[in-house]
C-alpha angles and dihedrals in degrees: 000000000000092000093048091049090051091048092051091047090051092052091049090048093052094045090051088051093050092047091050093052093045092050093049092045093050095053122082113261111268138159096262097055094098090050091053092048092050093048093047092047092050091048092050094050092044091050093051092045094050093044090052092049091048092050093048095045104027101039096029094235120163110254095221095062090043092053092044091052091047093051094044093049092049091048093048093049092049091046091052091049091049092049091049090055094050 
């Protein structure tokens, strides 16, 4: 269960990252773009960190399986994106 939760959290993390980049790329270049990217990146990392802490503390999941699932999901999502571009 811990591993599956970490995997789901990794997929959500990566999709938030892709949406953030797509939104910034679709907007015309302006001075505040860097500011938006930094704020969105901080929010994304904070969300994943707090969700991980909640899952470890609140649900009693082991952190090692959670971290492994998170890393595997992020790797798989990036690998799929890379394969789609090839």
